[in-house]
N, C-alpha and C positions, 0 to 999 in steps of 0.2 A: 237261181239267179233272178233278181227282180228287174223288170224293165219299166222305166218311167218314160212316158211320152209327153212332149211339151210342144206347143205351138208358139213360136216366137212373136212377141208383140212389140219388139224393139229391133233396131238395126245398127250394125256397125261395131258392136262390142265383141271382143274376142270370146270364143266359145268357152274357154276355161274359166274366165271371169264370170260370164253369164251363168254358167251352170253352178258355180260356187255360190253365187248370190241366190240363185233360185232354190237350191237344195239345202241352204244353211239351216233354216228353221226346223226342217223335218229330220235332217241327217247329221247336221253339224260337221260336214266334211270340210277339210282344209283345201286350199287351192292346189297344193302339191298332190293331194290324193286324187282330186279330179283330173289333174294333168296326167297322172299315172293311168287312170282309167282310159283317157283319150289315147295315150301312147300304146296301150295294150289293145286298142281297137274296139273298145266297148262303147264308143259314141258314134252315132250316125246323124247326118243331116240329110233329109230327103232320100233316105235309103243308102247313102254313101258314107263310108268311114271317113272321118275328118281328122285333121291334125290340130295341135294346140293354137296355131296361128290363124285358124279359120275364123272369119268374121261373120257373125250371125246376120242373116237377112230377114226382113219382115216376112212373117208367115212361114218361116222354115219349120218343117216337121222334124223335131229333134228327138232322138231316142238315146237314152243312157241305160246301159245294162250294168247293174250293180252286182258284182259277184259276192258270194258269201265270204266273209273273212277267213283267212287260214287259221289253223290251230284253234278251232272253236272249242270252248270249254265253258259253256253256259250251264251252271249247276243249279239244282234246286236249293232254295234257302227258306228257312222257317220264318217268313215274314207274315204276320197276321193280316187278314182282310176278311170282310164279311161277304157271304154269298146269299143273295136274295132269291135266286132261282137257278136250278140246274136240271138238265136232262141230257140225253145222249148227244145233242147237237149244239147246245150253247149254254153259256153261263151269264147271269146278270149279277154283277158284284158292286160293292161299295169301295171305291179306291181311297185308301188313307191319304192323309196330307204328306207332303214332302217326299213323294215317291215317284221316281221316273218310271214310265210305263215299260220301256224295253231297253235292253243293252245296246250299245253302239261300239264301234271299233275302239279298243282301248279301255272300255268300261263295261265289263261283263258280269257285274254283280250288284246286289242291292236294289234290284228293280222289281216291278210287278211280275214280269216274266219269270224271274227267279222264284218268286212266291208261287206262281201258277205251276211251274214245273215240279216244285216240291209237293204240291197238294193234289194235282190232277194226273190221272193215268193217261188221259187222252186230250190232245189239243190239235187243232187243224195245222196243216203243214204248209199251206199256200204261201204265207208271208216269210218263210224261211226259218232257219235255225234260231236266229236272234229274235224273231217276233212271232213265235208260235201262238196261234189263236187270236192275234191282234187284228181287229178289223177297223178300229178307230182309236184315237188317243185322247187323253186329258193331259193338260200341262202338269208338270211336276207339283206345282203348288195349288192345283185345282182338285177338289175332293169330289166324291160322289159316284153316281151310277155310270157303269160301263158295260158294254156287251162284249163277251169273248166267245169265239167260235171253237167248238170241239170237233166238228166234222168239216171236211173240205167242202161238202155240198152246201152246208149252212153258211160257211165262210163266203163262198162266191155269191150266194143270194143276198146276204146281209150287205156286202159291199155294194151290190147293185141297188139295193133299197136305199142305202145312204146317198148314193149318187142321185137317185130320183126324188129324194126328200120324203121318203115314205116312213122314216123313223122320226117320231116327234121327240124333241129334246128340249126340256125346260131347265133353266139354270136360275139360281138365286145368288145375289151378291150385295155387298155393302159398297156404296160408291161415295166419293167425296162430294160435298156440296148438297144443296137442297134442290132436287129435281122438281120443277114447277108443274110440268104436265103430268096428269094421272096416267096417261098412256102415250106411247110414241112409237114411231117407226124410223129406223135409221137405214138408209139405203145408200151405201157408199162403197166404192170398189177398194179392195185391199190388195196390196202387193208388198214386196220386200223394200225396206227403206234403204235408199242409197247411202253409202258411207257407214252403215251399221248393219252387219250381216245377221245379227241376232234379232233385229227388230222388224216388225211389219208396220205398215202405215197406210192411211187413206191416200191413194194415189191413182192417177189414171195411167201410169206407166207400168207395163208388164204386170197388170193386176187382174183380179177376178171379182165378179159381181158378188156382193155380200149384203144380206138383209138381216137386221136384228130388230125384233119387236120387244118393247118393254112395258111393264106395268108397275107402278109404284105400289109397294106393299105398306110402307111406313116411313114417315119423315121424322128426322131428329134435328137438333140444333144446327149441325154442320155436316150431316151425312144423310143418306137415304137408303132404305132397304128396297131392293128392286128385283122383280122377276123378269127373266129374259126368255123369249120364245124365238129361237133362231131358225130361219128358213134355209140358210146355207151353213156350211161347216168349214169356214176358212180358218187358217192358222191364226190363233190369238184373236179371233173375230170380236167377241164381246169386249175384251180388254182394249182393243184398238178403237172400236166404235165409241165406247163410253169415254175414252180419253179424248177422242176427236170432238165430242160435244161438251167437253169441259168437266166431265164427271168420271175420272178414272177410278178403277176398283181399288178399294182400301187395301194397302199392303202389296200392291203390284210393284215388283222391283224394276220393271222395264218402262212402264207407261205412266206411273205416278211420280211422286217426288222422291228425292233421295232418302227422306225420312221414312218413307214407306218400306224401303228395302230392309229397314231395321226392325220391322214388325216381327215379333217372335213367332206368331202363328203362320205368317206368310200372307198370301193374298186371300181375301174373303170372297171366293167364288166357288160355288158348289153346284154340281150336276144333280138337280133335285128330282127330276121325273123323266122317265122314258116310256114311250108307248109305241108298239109296233105289232105287226102280224107275224106270228112265228113262221119262219121260212119253210119249215117242213110240215108242221101240223095245221097251219093256217088258222090257229087259234089266236085271238087278240090278247095281247099281254100289256099290262100297265103296271109300272112300279114307281113308288115314291120313296124317298130316303131323306130324312131330316139332316141338316148340317151337323158337323161335329160339335161337341159340347162347348169347346172354346169359342166357336163361331156364335152359338146361341148365347153364351155368357156375354159376348161383346155387344150383342143386340140389347140385352138387359141393361148393361151399363149405359148404353146410349139412350135408352128410354128414361133413365133417371136424370 
């Protein structure tokens, strides 16, 4: 059972609605499922079990205990992916395009976890049966480098390193428009967008501090190739920040134009580099991974 702790930054909203909006991007829970968790006693505010009609108060310490789904049947599937590094404690892999990282209730196949179960004899168990080894995620349409934990000890330490910003993550992407600055720093809070549970937004309401640094790699007639160095790891962070300054990621189905949703490749955002100190051996590790060939071909087309 996974426990998520939240400190409320808003007041007066029913707790079932508040939790549905808060958890939507990460878990895609329906409001009825959240209400069931509350009825089953899995939600507390300030240490006390609450009911669905409880209204959230400012600074409430809320806990939601997410039970493992019943009738789990997550099977290994032969889905190819590249491994750049592997030892007894962790894996660094290159996530393919159009691949969800882990199963969710009602969708237990065709994910990176299914591929990992097929290929690996050992994965950490801390994140539960649906997310073995998963310490962080990439969006379905984001490609590139990810760390996966094989041992529980490594898992705990990697999660702590991520929280402390001790894992350097560099992304590359193609954005709409010509970015004038050679370098820039975006420091805007990100939270869930009201009225659209799947979207995040720059907002001061129920949000988290977020920082994205960027460097222009190459300019084209109507697009720019950009490198991103993120200091925080918020949901959809690069996508939201670049959209907020008028340069959404090419092919982004949520934060760019409707035409972008029709891009056959998907969104042109790639996890290019990861650097960190191995949590067990204390050896410094650094990995780079070029974008998929379709991504590279698009840059060549834009150069012409």
